[in-house]
C-alpha positions, 0 to 999 in steps of 0.5 A, spaced: 487 406 440 491 412 438 485 415 434 481 415 440 485 419 444 487 424 439 479 425 438 479 426 445 483 431 445 481 434 439 475 435 442 477 437 449 481 443 445 474 445 441 471 445 448 476 450 451 476 454 444 469 454 445 469 456 452 475 461 450 471 464 445 464 465 449 468 468 455 471 473 450 465 475 447 461 476 454 467 480 456 467 484 450 460 486 450 461 489 457 467 493 455 463 495 449 457 497 454 462 500 458 465 505 453 459 507 450 455 508 456 454 515 458 453 519 464 446 521 464 443 528 468 437 525 471 435 532 475 437 539 474 436 545 479 438 552 480 438 551 488 439 547 493 432 548 496 429 545 490 433 539 491 432 538 498 424 538 497 424 532 492 424 525 494 427 521 488 426 513 486 432 511 483 434 504 481 440 500 482 446 503 480 452 509 481 450 516 482 453 523 484 450 529 485 454 535 482 453 542 486 456 549 485 456 554 490 459 561 492 460 563 499 462 569 503 463 567 510 469 566 514 467 558 516 472 554 512 467 548 512 460 552 511 456 546 510 455 539 509 451 535 504 448 527 505 443 522 502 437 521 506 434 514 505 426 515 505 424 508 502 429 502 502 432 497 507 439 497 511 445 499 507 440 500 500 444 506 499 451 506 501 453 514 502 457 518 507 456 525 508 461 530 505 463 537 508 463 543 503 469 547 503 469 555 502 473 557 496 473 550 493 466 553 488 464 546 487 463 539 491 461 532 488 457 527 492 458 520 490 453 514 492 451 507 490 444 504 490 445 498 492 438 495 492 433 494 487 431 501 488 430 506 493 427 513 495 432 519 497 433 525 499 438 530 498 439 533 504 444 540 506 445 543 513 449 550 511 450 557 513 446 563 511 453 565 507 453 558 503 449 558 496 448 553 492 447 556 484 447 549 481 445 542 483 445 536 478 443 529 480 447 524 475 447 517 474 454 515 472 456 509 468 461 506 473 456 501 474 459 498 467 466 499 469 464 494 475 461 489 471 467 489 467 472 488 473 467 483 476 467 479 470 474 479 469 475 477 476 470 471 476 473 469 469 480 468 472 477 464 478 473 459 473 479 458 469 484 457 474 479 452 476 478 449 470 485 449 469 487 445 475 481 440 474 483 438 467 491 438 469 489 434 475 485 429 470 490 428 465 496 428 469 494 427 476 496 432 482 500 431 488 496 431 495 500 437 498 498 441 491 490 439 493 492 440 500 495 447 498 489 449 494 484 448 500 489 450 506 492 457 503 484 460 501 482 458 508 488 461 511 486 467 507 479 467 510 481 467 518 485 472 517 481 476 513 475 475 518 474 483 520 474 485 514 468 480 512 464 485 517 460 490 515 464 496 518 471 498 518 475 496 524 478 503 527 486 503 527 491 509 529 493 509 522 487 508 518 484 514 515 491 517 513 491 510 509 484 512 507 487 518 504 492 516 500 488 511 496 483 517 496 487 522 493 491 517 488 484 516 486 483 523 484 490 523 481 488 517 477 480 520 475 483 527 473 489 524 468 494 527 473 501 524 470 505 526 476 501 522 481 507 522 486 505 529 488 497 528 488 493 535 488 487 532 492 491 533 499 491 540 503 485 543 499 489 542 493 495 545 495 498 537 494 503 534 498 509 529 497 507 523 501 508 519 495 514 521 494 516 518 501 511 513 502 511 509 496 503 508 493 505 502 488 500 497 491 495 502 493 493 503 486 489 496 486 484 499 491 485 506 488 483 503 481 477 500 483 474 506 486 476 510 480 471 504 476 466 506 481 466 501 488 465 504 493 471 506 498 469 500 503 469 495 498 476 496 495 479 497 502 477 490 504 478 487 497 485 490 498 486 488 504 484 480 503 488 480 497 494 482 501 493 476 506 492 471 500 498 474 497 503 473 504 500 466 504 502 464 497 509 467 498 510 464 504 508 457 502 512 458 496 519 461 500 518 455 505 516 450 501 522 450 496 527 452 502 526 445 506 523 442 499 517 440 503 510 442 501 508 440 508 513 445 511 511 450 506 504 449 508 506 449 515 510 456 514 504 459 511 499 458 517 504 460 522 506 467 518 499 469 515 496 468 522 502 471 526 499 475 531 503 481 530 501 481 522 493 481 524 495 486 529 498 490 524 493 490 519 487 491 524 489 494 531 494 499 528 491 499 521 499 500 518 498 498 512 504 499 509 508 495 514 502 490 513 504 490 505 511 490 507 511 483 511 508 480 506 515 480 502 520 478 509 520 470 507 523 472 499 529 475 503 529 468 507 529 464 502 533 468 497 539 469 502 539 462 504 539 460 497 545 464 496 549 462 501 547 454 501 546 453 494 553 450 491 550 448 484 554 451 478 547 451 473 544 457 470 538 457 475 543 459 481 546 465 478 539 468 478 539 467 486 540 474 487 533 476 484 529 473 489 532 477 494 531 483 489 524 482 489 523 481 496 527 488 497 523 491 492 516 490 495 518 492 501 521 498 498 515 500 495 511 499 501 514 502 507 521 504 507 522 503 515 521 496 514 527 496 508 532 500 513 530 495 519 531 489 514 536 492 511 540 493 518 539 486 519 542 484 513 548 487 514 548 483 520 547 477 517 552 477 513 557 479 517 556 473 522 557 469 516 563 473 513 567 466 511 562 465 506 560 472 505 567 474 502 567 468 497 567 470 490 561 466 488 556 469 494 560 475 494 558 477 487 550 475 488 550 480 494 553 485 490 548 484 485 542 484 490 544 491 492 546 494 485 539 491 482 535 493 487 538 500 487 537 499 479 530 497 479 527 501 484 531 508 482 525 510 479 522 511 486 529 512 490 532 517 486 526 522 487 525 521 494 532 522 496 532 528 492 527 531 495 529 529 502 535 533 501 533 538 498 529 541 503 527 541 512 521 537 513 516 536 519 519 528 520 526 530 521 523 533 528 522 525 530 530 525 530 529 528 537 524 523 540 526 518 545 523 511 543 526 507 549 520 507 553 515 505 548 519 498 547 515 492 550 516 489 557 521 483 556 516 478 559 511 481 554 513 475 549 511 470 553 504 473 553 500 468 548 493 472 548 492 477 542 486 481 545 488 487 549 488 494 549 491 499 545 497 503 549 504 503 546 506 508 550 509 504 556 513 510 559 507 513 560 502 508 562 506 502 563 503 495 562 496 498 563 492 497 556 498 494 553 497 493 545 498 485 544 505 485 541 508 478 541 509 472 537 503 468 540 503 461 543 504 457 536 510 461 534 513 461 541 512 453 542 515 452 534 522 456 537 522 452 543 522 446 539 527 448 535 531 450 541 531 444 544 532 440 538 538 444 536 542 441 543 539 434 543 539 432 536 544 430 532 545 433 525 548 429 519 552 432 514 546 433 509 543 437 514 549 441 516 547 447 512 540 447 515 543 447 522 548 453 520 541 456 518 538 455 524 543 458 528 544 464 525 536 465 525 536 464 532 541 469 533 537 474 529 531 472 532 534 474 539 537 480 537 530 483 534 526 481 540 532 484 544 531 490 540 523 491 540 524 491 548 524 497 553 532 494 555 535 496 548 539 502 549 535 506 544 536 513 548 543 512 550 544 511 541 540 517 540 544 521 545 551 519 542 550 521 535 545 516 532 538 520 533 537 521 526 537 513 525 533 512 531 528 517 532 525 515 525 523 509 527 518 511 532 517 505 536 521 499 537 516 494 537 516 495 529 522 489 530 516 485 532 515 484 525 522 481 524 521 477 530 515 474 526 519 472 520 525 469 524 521 466 529 516 462 523 523 460 520 526 457 526 519 454 528 520 451 521 527 448 522 525 445 528 519 442 525 522 439 520 528 436 523 523 433 528 519 430 522 513 428 526 507 430 523 503 430 529 507 436 532 506 439 525 499 439 525 499 441 533 503 447 532 498 449 526 492 447 530 495 452 535 496 457 530 489 457 527 485 457 534 489 463 536 487 467 530 480 465 530 480 468 537 484 474 535 480 475 529 473 474 533 475 479 538 477 484 534 471 484 529 466 483 535 469 488 540 472 494 538 469 500 540 470 504 534 467 502 527 467 506 521 463 505 514 466 509 509 463 509 502 465 516 499 473 518 501 471 525 500 467 524 506 474 524 511 477 531 508 483 533 504 488 534 511 489 527 514 496 527 514 497 524 520 503 527 523 504 532 517 511 528 517 512 530 510 510 538 510 516 542 509 518 547 515 515 553 514 508 550 512 502 550 517 496 546 515 491 552 518 494 555 511 492 550 507 485 552 504 481 553 498 483 560 496 485 565 491 493 567 488 496 572 493 499 577 488 505 583 491 503 590 490 501 593 483 500 586 480 493 585 476 491 578 474 485 576 470 483 569 467 486 565 473 485 558 472 487 552 477 487 544 474 490 540 480 498 542 480 497 547 475 495 554 474 495 560 469 494 567 469 494 573 465 498 578 468 495 585 465 499 590 470 506 589 473 509 592 479 509 599 480 515 603 479 518 597 475 520 594 481 520 585 481 514 582 483 511 575 485 505 571 484 503 566 491 499 560 488 495 556 493 500 549 491 505 547 496 512 548 494 516 542 493 522 541 488 520 540 481 515 546 479 516 550 473 513 556 470 514 560 464 510 565 460 506 562 456 507 567 450 514 567 449 516 560 453 521 564 457 523 561 463 520 564 470 523 562 477 520 559 482 521 558 489 517 557 496 513 564 498 509 565 504 506 559 508 510 555 503 506 557 497 509 556 490 511 563 488 513 565 482 518 571 481 516 576 475 521 580 472 520 588 471 514 590 467 512 583 466 505 582 462 503 576 459 500 569 460 504 566 466 503 558 467 506 554 473 506 546 474 509 541 477 513 537 472 519 533 476 526 533 474 530 530 468 533 525 472 527 523 475 525 521 469 531 518 466 531 514 473 524 511 471 527 509 464 533 506 468 528 501 472 524 499 466 530 497 462 534 494 468 527 490 469 527 488 461 534 487 461 533 481 467 527 478 463 531 478 457 537 475 460 534 470 464 531 467 458 537 467 454 541 464 459 535 459 460 535 457 452 542 456 452 543 452 458 537 447 455 540 447 448 547 444 452 543 439 454 540 437 448 547 437 445 550 433 450 544 427 449 
């Protein structure tokens, strides 16, 4: 019998090994193909007229049109170029019209033939001053990179399914795990319905976040190491958006676009991934918190399908806030563990890591959300002050703060340093009064999610109001929780949960109050807090906190009630109204976009231009040559991203100091030197905040300027890496030591 079991396991192992070898060979073949493949020039023309005269049949694949041009006109956009399909069905060619920017000297149009084949023609509309001197149609090797990505993704899904199947066969799998395996993808699907249309849903911040992704993709493909100051913004001048608005989570769609996926596909994949991540985190946190996978699934459904999350994602396209909300459950679970867990073991010593992960995710996606949760964390600690100052808990809270700062030092230190080193347009927000943008108190009881797009209630009243509310499911869950708090008796084992319920309801009430137009935001602004209040812009942002507190309160109440019919009923309510909300968004939105090539949106989608230094103007941010002071003569000028060099052949007249203004937006971190001697040169802001290099008297040589950051920024990056490694090593060491003690005691 034992021999048969061993033989069965050996056969199973051989099958797994054989499958792994087959998958590895298949993937290796795709990787080698991607490495060895090359871009292939299919057609080369000397003018756009020649290119436009030819109809071209292309097979399925990825292509680009590379164009060089000259222009001596006055228009900043003297032309546009697009691909027209002469033969092929709907969406057989995925392409957008791109602008031609004067002064750039070249432009690239990327497109994908999604059908088996199609006949296309290159078409341009241009002014007489625009002259294309070379046009090339190139078949790119991006299709091979896409193939590698798809193979890896499908392998992961298949192996995960295979692992789950084998695990269930050998050890069995609880019904709750099977339910999670079905419900989490289903909830993700419902939340993602507007992303499964064949167009993008228009939102107020959509183009800005798309621009962030396109700029990050350009940095990746250009090999720019300082991706936080991307050169693609503002006609090659660069923009410090990533210093103030972290791009960590946008690397996924940016890498996908760099691999050849269309902008449309990468963006949709990213949105669906965040929905899935949110569902998984919510299920894990609420399941662990209540030690009940059923409540974990309830929390997953309520939170993932919460009306404000869906609204943030599609109606507003507030991608940063939408991503940040994925990590809110980690804070709820983490602080509950810190305050309620009184077990002295190696696991409890690392409770602080849970909120550290939560805060880190929020910091690296949306700083305003981090400020809001930070305020409520302090309020929570003050409410629980008796426990807060107990030695064990205080040490855990201290570790949360210190570790969060150290893990995120790579981002926080450059961000704060840049923020205090200059004046920026976002500081004007401090003078805005925001109270009139809060919701009406009764709006929290509105249950239907379909509504308008106005959030300025001071001007428009309730007409066309945005759908900012808890929704019927969360409202029902909170009411059940409130009723049970006073009607039901809580035994000694439920004491901690009752205290948690009271705290959560207090925080829920406060966050609700702060989201309305009754909270005295304007009073606080007038009396010294304008630099804190103004940047919030919208009190309705606090609805994100309302959502997580309402979900938590609902889970506590329903877990206490302990009736599956109520749990099921609340879940069904959430699902039904989510279907209604997502369906309404997908089918009734008046503005839709189909963006396949990010270059079609230009380079100036900076939204409110919050991160422009005071004194700079967007109208100046065009492709232009360096500006030199009187008497300076230069040659061999080259610019690559945020690096530039030139030969200075004649210095200023009469031995005076001179300067060169490069077409790059000045931020702290630029350096310049003489490439021949290595002598450093002074750098500062010039006219319109271009990077100005000050030249010493009678300077001649090769001038080189680049954005390099500062030494302590790089030190901060090292600190973050070392902190992460130290955490992992310490956890493993303590785990091994604890296990050894158990073995010895046995």
